[in-house]
Backbone atoms as SQL, in Angstrom:
CREATE TABLE atoms (id INTEGER PRIMARY KEY, chain TEXT, resi INTEGER, resn TEXT, atom TEXT, x REAL, y REAL, z REAL);
INSERT INTO atoms VALUES
  (1, 'A', 1, 'MET', 'N', -37.879, 42.738, 23.741),
  (2, 'A', 1, 'MET', 'CA', -36.978, 41.660, 23.397),
  (3, 'A', 1, 'MET', 'C', -37.766, 40.354, 23.392),
  (4, 'A', 2, 'GLU', 'N', -37.492, 39.522, 22.375),
  (5, 'A', 2, 'GLU', 'CA', -38.157, 38.234, 22.306),
  (6, 'A', 2, 'GLU', 'C', -37.578, 37.287, 23.339),
  (7, 'A', 3, 'LYS', 'N', -38.429, 36.464, 23.918),
  (8, 'A', 3, 'LYS', 'CA', -37.981, 35.476, 24.898),
  (9, 'A', 3, 'LYS', 'C', -37.199, 34.391, 24.175),
  (10, 'A', 4, 'ILE', 'N', -36.028, 34.086, 24.691),
  (11, 'A', 4, 'ILE', 'CA', -35.172, 33.053, 24.120),
  (12, 'A', 4, 'ILE', 'C', -35.275, 31.812, 24.995),
  (13, 'A', 5, 'GLY', 'N', -35.438, 30.651, 24.364),
  (14, 'A', 5, 'GLY', 'CA', -35.598, 29.408, 25.109),
  (15, 'A', 5, 'GLY', 'C', -34.602, 28.347, 24.668),
  (16, 'A', 6, 'LEU', 'N', -34.599, 27.241, 25.388),
  (17, 'A', 6, 'LEU', 'CA', -33.728, 26.128, 25.051),
  (18, 'A', 6, 'LEU', 'C', -34.075, 25.597, 23.663),
  (19, 'A', 7, 'GLY', 'N', -33.058, 25.300, 22.876),
  (20, 'A', 7, 'GLY', 'CA', -33.256, 24.780, 21.530),
  (21, 'A', 7, 'GLY', 'C', -33.386, 25.843, 20.461),
  (22, 'A', 8, 'ASP', 'N', -33.481, 27.109, 20.852),
  (23, 'A', 8, 'ASP', 'CA', -33.553, 28.197, 19.869),
  (24, 'A', 8, 'ASP', 'C', -32.181, 28.447, 19.261),
  (25, 'A', 9, 'ARG', 'N', -32.159, 28.987, 18.046),
  (26, 'A', 9, 'ARG', 'CA', -30.917, 29.469, 17.453),
  (27, 'A', 9, 'ARG', 'C', -30.812, 30.946, 17.837),
  (28, 'A', 10, 'ALA', 'N', -29.647, 31.337, 18.370),
  (29, 'A', 10, 'ALA', 'CA', -29.471, 32.704, 18.849),
  (30, 'A', 10, 'ALA', 'C', -28.092, 33.223, 18.455),
  (31, 'A', 11, 'ARG', 'N', -27.930, 34.551, 18.527),
  (32, 'A', 11, 'ARG', 'CA', -26.671, 35.208, 18.189),
  (33, 'A', 11, 'ARG', 'C', -26.346, 36.255, 19.245),
  (34, 'A', 12, 'GLU', 'N', -25.089, 36.295, 19.670),
  (35, 'A', 12, 'GLU', 'CA', -24.635, 37.333, 20.599),
  (36, 'A', 12, 'GLU', 'C', -24.338, 38.573, 19.764),
  (37, 'A', 13, 'LYS', 'N', -24.876, 39.716, 20.156),
  (38, 'A', 13, 'LYS', 'CA', -24.850, 40.937, 19.346),
  (39, 'A', 13, 'LYS', 'C', -23.459, 41.495, 19.079),
  (40, 'A', 14, 'PHE', 'N', -22.551, 41.385, 20.025),
  (41, 'A', 14, 'PHE', 'CA', -21.259, 42.050, 19.879),
  (42, 'A', 14, 'PHE', 'C', -20.194, 41.184, 19.227),
  (43, 'A', 15, 'THR', 'N', -20.199, 39.886, 19.514),
  (44, 'A', 15, 'THR', 'CA', -19.176, 38.992, 18.962),
  (45, 'A', 15, 'THR', 'C', -19.643, 38.291, 17.693),
  (46, 'A', 16, 'GLY', 'N', -20.959, 38.217, 17.494),
  (47, 'A', 16, 'GLY', 'CA', -21.497, 37.515, 16.338),
  (48, 'A', 16, 'GLY', 'C', -21.555, 36.008, 16.507),
  (49, 'A', 17, 'VAL', 'N', -21.212, 35.516, 17.702),
  (50, 'A', 17, 'VAL', 'CA', -21.272, 34.070, 17.951),
  (51, 'A', 17, 'VAL', 'C', -22.718, 33.618, 17.810),
  (52, 'A', 18, 'GLU', 'N', -22.929, 32.586, 16.977),
  (53, 'A', 18, 'GLU', 'CA', -24.273, 32.072, 16.725),
  (54, 'A', 18, 'GLU', 'C', -24.294, 30.565, 16.912),
  (55, 'A', 19, 'GLY', 'N', -25.385, 30.063, 17.454),
  (56, 'A', 19, 'GLY', 'CA', -25.535, 28.630, 17.636),
  (57, 'A', 19, 'GLY', 'C', -26.833, 28.308, 18.354),
  (58, 'A', 20, 'ILE', 'N', -26.872, 27.132, 18.944),
  (59, 'A', 20, 'ILE', 'CA', -28.064, 26.635, 19.615),
  (60, 'A', 20, 'ILE', 'C', -27.987, 26.939, 21.110),
  (61, 'A', 21, 'VAL', 'N', -29.087, 27.421, 21.670),
  (62, 'A', 21, 'VAL', 'CA', -29.162, 27.697, 23.107),
  (63, 'A', 21, 'VAL', 'C', -29.289, 26.359, 23.839),
  (64, 'A', 22, 'THR', 'N', -28.272, 26.046, 24.659),
  (65, 'A', 22, 'THR', 'CA', -28.273, 24.773, 25.382),
  (66, 'A', 22, 'THR', 'C', -28.422, 24.954, 26.885),
  (67, 'A', 23, 'GLY', 'N', -28.383, 26.193, 27.359),
  (68, 'A', 23, 'GLY', 'CA', -28.534, 26.440, 28.788),
  (69, 'A', 23, 'GLY', 'C', -28.951, 27.871, 29.071),
  (70, 'A', 24, 'ILE', 'N', -29.708, 28.030, 30.129),
  (71, 'A', 24, 'ILE', 'CA', -30.125, 29.355, 30.587),
  (72, 'A', 24, 'ILE', 'C', -30.023, 29.355, 32.104),
  (73, 'A', 25, 'THR', 'N', -29.324, 30.335, 32.656),
  (74, 'A', 25, 'THR', 'CA', -29.230, 30.429, 34.114),
  (75, 'A', 25, 'THR', 'C', -29.906, 31.701, 34.582),
  (76, 'A', 26, 'LEU', 'N', -30.601, 31.608, 35.718),
  (77, 'A', 26, 'LEU', 'CA', -31.275, 32.750, 36.325),
  (78, 'A', 26, 'LEU', 'C', -30.526, 33.110, 37.592),
  (79, 'A', 27, 'TRP', 'N', -30.165, 34.370, 37.734),
  (80, 'A', 27, 'TRP', 'CA', -29.358, 34.815, 38.866),
  (81, 'A', 27, 'TRP', 'C', -30.148, 35.770, 39.742),
  (82, 'A', 28, 'LEU', 'N', -29.895, 35.686, 41.019),
  (83, 'A', 28, 'LEU', 'CA', -30.542, 36.547, 42.001),
  (84, 'A', 28, 'LEU', 'C', -30.330, 38.025, 41.669),
  (85, 'A', 29, 'THR', 'N', -29.169, 38.346, 41.106),
  (86, 'A', 29, 'THR', 'CA', -28.833, 39.731, 40.764),
  (87, 'A', 29, 'THR', 'C', -29.562, 40.228, 39.527),
  (88, 'A', 30, 'GLY', 'N', -30.219, 39.317, 38.799),
  (89, 'A', 30, 'GLY', 'CA', -30.981, 39.720, 37.626),
  (90, 'A', 30, 'GLY', 'C', -30.194, 39.668, 36.331),
  (91, 'A', 31, 'CYS', 'N', -28.897, 39.408, 36.392),
  (92, 'A', 31, 'CYS', 'CA', -28.085, 39.315, 35.175),
  (93, 'A', 31, 'CYS', 'C', -28.062, 37.862, 34.712),
  (94, 'A', 32, 'ASN', 'N', -29.117, 37.462, 34.020),
  (95, 'A', 32, 'ASN', 'CA', -29.246, 36.082, 33.564),
  (96, 'A', 32, 'ASN', 'C', -28.297, 35.820, 32.400),
  (97, 'A', 33, 'HIS', 'N', -27.930, 34.546, 32.212),
  (98, 'A', 33, 'HIS', 'CA', -26.985, 34.172, 31.169),
  (99, 'A', 33, 'HIS', 'C', -27.575, 33.106, 30.262),
  (100, 'A', 34, 'ILE', 'N', -27.134, 33.141, 28.999),
  (101, 'A', 34, 'ILE', 'CA', -27.569, 32.173, 28.006),
  (102, 'A', 34, 'ILE', 'C', -26.332, 31.490, 27.437),
  (103, 'A', 35, 'ALA', 'N', -26.370, 30.146, 27.385),
  (104, 'A', 35, 'ALA', 'CA', -25.270, 29.366, 26.822),
  (105, 'A', 35, 'ALA', 'C', -25.557, 29.078, 25.357),
  (106, 'A', 36, 'ILE', 'N', -24.567, 29.376, 24.512),
  (107, 'A', 36, 'ILE', 'CA', -24.681, 29.109, 23.085),
  (108, 'A', 36, 'ILE', 'C', -23.615, 28.092, 22.696),
  (109, 'A', 37, 'LYS', 'N', -24.045, 27.047, 21.999),
  (110, 'A', 37, 'LYS', 'CA', -23.138, 26.012, 21.499),
  (111, 'A', 37, 'LYS', 'C', -23.019, 26.188, 19.987),
  (112, 'A', 38, 'ARG', 'N', -21.821, 26.585, 19.555),
  (113, 'A', 38, 'ARG', 'CA', -21.595, 26.735, 18.116),
  (114, 'A', 38, 'ARG', 'C', -21.492, 25.372, 17.453),
  (115, 'A', 39, 'GLU', 'N', -21.846, 25.322, 16.196),
  (116, 'A', 39, 'GLU', 'CA', -21.776, 24.074, 15.441),
  (117, 'A', 39, 'GLU', 'C', -20.436, 23.983, 14.721),
  (118, 'A', 40, 'GLY', 'N', -20.045, 22.776, 14.372),
  (119, 'A', 40, 'GLY', 'CA', -18.808, 22.577, 13.641),
  (120, 'A', 40, 'GLY', 'C', -17.616, 22.412, 14.573),
  (121, 'A', 41, 'LEU', 'N', -16.423, 22.582, 13.999),
  (122, 'A', 41, 'LEU', 'CA', -15.182, 22.362, 14.735),
  (123, 'A', 41, 'LEU', 'C', -14.303, 23.608, 14.708),
  (124, 'A', 42, 'ASP', 'N', -13.447, 23.748, 15.738),
  (125, 'A', 42, 'ASP', 'CA', -12.518, 24.878, 15.775),
  (126, 'A', 42, 'ASP', 'C', -11.316, 24.588, 14.871),
  (127, 'A', 43, 'LYS', 'N', -10.311, 25.466, 14.890),
  (128, 'A', 43, 'LYS', 'CA', -9.149, 25.324, 14.016),
  (129, 'A', 43, 'LYS', 'C', -8.343, 24.061, 14.298),
  (130, 'A', 44, 'ASP', 'N', -8.483, 23.489, 15.492),
  (131, 'A', 44, 'ASP', 'CA', -7.774, 22.265, 15.863),
  (132, 'A', 44, 'ASP', 'C', -8.600, 20.999, 15.612),
  (133, 'A', 45, 'GLY', 'N', -9.779, 21.172, 15.017),
  (134, 'A', 45, 'GLY', 'CA', -10.626, 20.025, 14.722),
  (135, 'A', 45, 'GLY', 'C', -11.432, 19.521, 15.904),
  (136, 'A', 46, 'LYS', 'N', -11.544, 20.334, 16.957),
  (137, 'A', 46, 'LYS', 'CA', -12.308, 19.945, 18.145),
  (138, 'A', 46, 'LYS', 'C', -13.644, 20.681, 18.157),
  (139, 'A', 47, 'PRO', 'N', -14.670, 20.079, 18.778),
  (140, 'A', 47, 'PRO', 'CA', -15.950, 20.794, 18.897),
  (141, 'A', 47, 'PRO', 'C', -15.770, 22.085, 19.697),
  (142, 'A', 48, 'TRP', 'N', -16.503, 23.116, 19.309),
  (143, 'A', 48, 'TRP', 'CA', -16.447, 24.393, 20.025),
  (144, 'A', 48, 'TRP', 'C', -16.914, 24.213, 21.463),
  (145, 'A', 49, 'GLU', 'N', -16.311, 24.968, 22.369),
  (146, 'A', 49, 'GLU', 'CA', -16.760, 24.957, 23.760),
  (147, 'A', 49, 'GLU', 'C', -18.037, 25.765, 23.882),
  (148, 'A', 50, 'LEU', 'N', -18.794, 25.466, 24.917),
  (149, 'A', 50, 'LEU', 'CA', -20.007, 26.199, 25.238),
  (150, 'A', 50, 'LEU', 'C', -19.611, 27.594, 25.704),
  (151, 'A', 51, 'LEU', 'N', -20.313, 28.627, 25.213),
  (152, 'A', 51, 'LEU', 'CA', -20.019, 30.004, 25.610),
  (153, 'A', 51, 'LEU', 'C', -21.245, 30.610, 26.283),
  (154, 'A', 52, 'TRP', 'N', -20.999, 31.347, 27.382),
  (155, 'A', 52, 'TRP', 'CA', -22.085, 31.982, 28.141),
  (156, 'A', 52, 'TRP', 'C', -22.071, 33.484, 27.892),
  (157, 'A', 53, 'PHE', 'N', -23.268, 34.059, 27.679),
  (158, 'A', 53, 'PHE', 'CA', -23.404, 35.488, 27.408),
  (159, 'A', 53, 'PHE', 'C', -24.514, 36.090, 28.271),
  (160, 'A', 54, 'ASP', 'N', -24.400, 37.387, 28.561),
  (161, 'A', 54, 'ASP', 'CA', -25.452, 38.098, 29.277),
  (162, 'A', 54, 'ASP', 'C', -26.718, 38.107, 28.407),
  (163, 'A', 55, 'GLU', 'N', -27.838, 37.800, 29.030),
  (164, 'A', 55, 'GLU', 'CA', -29.104, 37.673, 28.304),
  (165, 'A', 55, 'GLU', 'C', -29.452, 38.896, 27.433),
  (166, 'A', 56, 'PRO', 'N', -29.266, 40.140, 27.919),
  (167, 'A', 56, 'PRO', 'CA', -29.640, 41.285, 27.081),
  (168, 'A', 56, 'PRO', 'C', -28.832, 41.399, 25.784),
  (169, 'A', 57, 'ASN', 'N', -27.680, 40.738, 25.707),
  (170, 'A', 57, 'ASN', 'CA', -26.830, 40.832, 24.518),
  (171, 'A', 57, 'ASN', 'C', -27.098, 39.731, 23.500),
  (172, 'A', 58, 'VAL', 'N', -28.091, 38.890, 23.753),
  (173, 'A', 58, 'VAL', 'CA', -28.378, 37.762, 22.868),
  (174, 'A', 58, 'VAL', 'C', -29.701, 38.012, 22.152),
  (175, 'A', 59, 'GLU', 'N', -29.685, 37.774, 20.827),
  (176, 'A', 59, 'GLU', 'CA', -30.898, 37.964, 20.032),
  (177, 'A', 59, 'GLU', 'C', -31.331, 36.643, 19.402),
  (178, 'A', 60, 'LEU', 'N', -32.622, 36.476, 19.284),
  (179, 'A', 60, 'LEU', 'CA', -33.206, 35.284, 18.705),
  (180, 'A', 60, 'LEU', 'C', -33.012, 35.299, 17.194),
  (181, 'A', 61, 'VAL', 'N', -32.533, 34.182, 16.633),
  (182, 'A', 61, 'VAL', 'CA', -32.404, 34.033, 15.187),
  (183, 'A', 61, 'VAL', 'C', -33.563, 33.190, 14.664),
  (184, 'A', 62, 'LYS', 'N', -33.802, 32.047, 15.308),
  (185, 'A', 62, 'LYS', 'CA', -34.905, 31.169, 14.907),
  (186, 'A', 62, 'LYS', 'C', -35.378, 30.381, 16.122),
  (187, 'A', 63, 'ALA', 'N', -36.668, 30.425, 16.376),
  (188, 'A', 63, 'ALA', 'CA', -37.234, 29.704, 17.522),
  (189, 'A', 63, 'ALA', 'C', -37.241, 28.209, 17.262),
  (190, 'A', 64, 'LYS', 'N', -36.963, 27.440, 18.316),
  (191, 'A', 64, 'LYS', 'CA', -37.022, 25.974, 18.322),
  (192, 'A', 64, 'LYS', 'C', -36.304, 25.349, 17.127),
  (193, 'A', 65, 'GLU', 'N', -35.056, 25.730, 16.936),
  (194, 'A', 65, 'GLU', 'CA', -34.212, 25.114, 15.902),
  (195, 'A', 65, 'GLU', 'C', -34.000, 23.631, 16.210),
  (196, 'A', 66, 'VAL', 'N', -33.874, 23.308, 17.498),
  (197, 'A', 66, 'VAL', 'CA', -33.672, 21.933, 17.945),
  (198, 'A', 66, 'VAL', 'C', -34.713, 21.625, 19.011),
  (199, 'A', 67, 'ALA', 'N', -35.372, 20.486, 18.883),
  (200, 'A', 67, 'ALA', 'CA', -36.392, 20.109, 19.867),
  (201, 'A', 67, 'ALA', 'C', -35.731, 19.584, 21.136),
  (202, 'A', 68, 'GLU', 'N', -36.336, 19.866, 22.270),
  (203, 'A', 68, 'GLU', 'CA', -35.838, 19.313, 23.530),
  (204, 'A', 68, 'GLU', 'C', -36.035, 17.810, 23.526),
  (205, 'A', 69, 'GLN', 'N', -35.179, 17.109, 24.258),
  (206, 'A', 69, 'GLN', 'CA', -35.274, 15.656, 24.336),
  (207, 'A', 69, 'GLN', 'C', -36.562, 15.264, 25.055),
  (208, 'A', 70, 'PRO', 'N', -37.337, 14.336, 24.473),
  (209, 'A', 70, 'PRO', 'CA', -38.570, 13.915, 25.138),
  (210, 'A', 70, 'PRO', 'C', -38.271, 13.024, 26.344),
  (211, 'A', 71, 'ALA', 'N', -39.204, 12.997, 27.252),
  (212, 'A', 71, 'ALA', 'CA', -39.069, 12.140, 28.429),
  (213, 'A', 71, 'ALA', 'C', -39.296, 10.683, 28.041),
  (214, 'A', 72, 'ASP', 'N', -38.669, 9.776, 28.773),
  (215, 'A', 72, 'ASP', 'CA', -38.853, 8.338, 28.585),
  (216, 'A', 72, 'ASP', 'C', -40.274, 7.999, 29.034),
  (217, 'A', 73, 'PRO', 'N', -41.096, 7.416, 28.154),
  (218, 'A', 73, 'PRO', 'CA', -42.488, 7.132, 28.536),
  (219, 'A', 73, 'PRO', 'C', -42.629, 6.186, 29.724),
  (220, 'A', 74, 'SER', 'N', -41.669, 5.291, 29.910),
  (221, 'A', 74, 'SER', 'CA', -41.805, 4.321, 31.004),
  (222, 'A', 74, 'SER', 'C', -41.452, 4.914, 32.367),
  (223, 'A', 75, 'THR', 'N', -40.531, 5.909, 32.394),
  (224, 'A', 75, 'THR', 'CA', -40.119, 6.490, 33.679),
  (225, 'A', 75, 'THR', 'C', -40.543, 7.938, 33.847),
  (226, 'A', 76, 'GLY', 'N', -40.827, 8.615, 32.729),
  (227, 'A', 76, 'GLY', 'CA', -41.169, 10.034, 32.791),
  (228, 'A', 76, 'GLY', 'C', -39.950, 10.934, 32.927),
  (229, 'A', 77, 'ARG', 'N', -38.743, 10.351, 32.905),
  (230, 'A', 77, 'ARG', 'CA', -37.512, 11.148, 33.053),
  (231, 'A', 77, 'ARG', 'C', -36.946, 11.534, 31.701),
  (232, 'A', 78, 'LYS', 'N', -36.330, 12.718, 31.672),
  (233, 'A', 78, 'LYS', 'CA', -35.615, 13.151, 30.482),
  (234, 'A', 78, 'LYS', 'C', -34.203, 12.576, 30.528),
  (235, 'A', 79, 'PRO', 'N', -33.573, 12.373, 29.366),
  (236, 'A', 79, 'PRO', 'CA', -32.213, 11.849, 29.361),
  (237, 'A', 79, 'PRO', 'C', -31.229, 12.842, 29.955),
  (238, 'A', 80, 'GLY', 'N', -30.118, 12.327, 30.487),
  (239, 'A', 80, 'GLY', 'CA', -29.080, 13.178, 31.051),
  (240, 'A', 80, 'GLY', 'C', -29.243, 13.325, 32.551),
  (241, 'A', 81, 'GLY', 'N', -28.350, 14.082, 33.144),
  (242, 'A', 81, 'GLY', 'CA', -28.405, 14.325, 34.587),
  (243, 'A', 81, 'GLY', 'C', -27.779, 13.204, 35.389),
  (244, 'A', 82, 'PRO', 'N', -27.945, 13.241, 36.698),
  (245, 'A', 82, 'PRO', 'CA', -27.351, 12.221, 37.559),
  (246, 'A', 82, 'PRO', 'C', -27.881, 10.830, 37.237),
  (247, 'A', 83, 'ILE', 'N', -27.029, 9.846, 37.427),
  (248, 'A', 83, 'ILE', 'CA', -27.437, 8.467, 37.192),
  (249, 'A', 83, 'ILE', 'C', -28.117, 7.945, 38.456),
  (250, 'A', 84, 'PRO', 'N', -29.369, 7.460, 38.341),
  (251, 'A', 84, 'PRO', 'CA', -30.054, 6.962, 39.530),
  (252, 'A', 84, 'PRO', 'C', -29.390, 5.711, 40.079),
  (253, 'A', 85, 'ASN', 'N', -29.534, 5.488, 41.359),
  (254, 'A', 85, 'ASN', 'CA', -29.015, 4.298, 42.045),
  (255, 'A', 85, 'ASN', 'C', -27.492, 4.178, 41.995),
  (256, 'A', 86, 'GLY', 'N', -26.796, 5.259, 41.730),
  (257, 'A', 86, 'GLY', 'CA', -25.342, 5.260, 41.775),
  (258, 'A', 86, 'GLY', 'C', -24.669, 4.356, 40.760),
  (259, 'A', 87, 'ARG', 'N', -25.329, 4.077, 39.661),
  (260, 'A', 87, 'ARG', 'CA', -24.724, 3.212, 38.645),
  (261, 'A', 87, 'ARG', 'C', -23.511, 3.824, 38.050);
């Protein structure tokens, strides 16, 4: 199986859900999960929710479809996450 990483385009084998990998979790039990964010809007005009799938059921469609956000050169931090200094 090809290694799937953040920013890759992937598809879940059984449901056919396809999109960009936005999260990967590693579990002590070994059943790792991959989050896929579908593009576009649902029938109500809202963005699709993030869906989590068991890693063995996800296949790579295209590597690095979306580049990871670069770190800020002045601080070395990537965007997102907790706000420093409680702002």
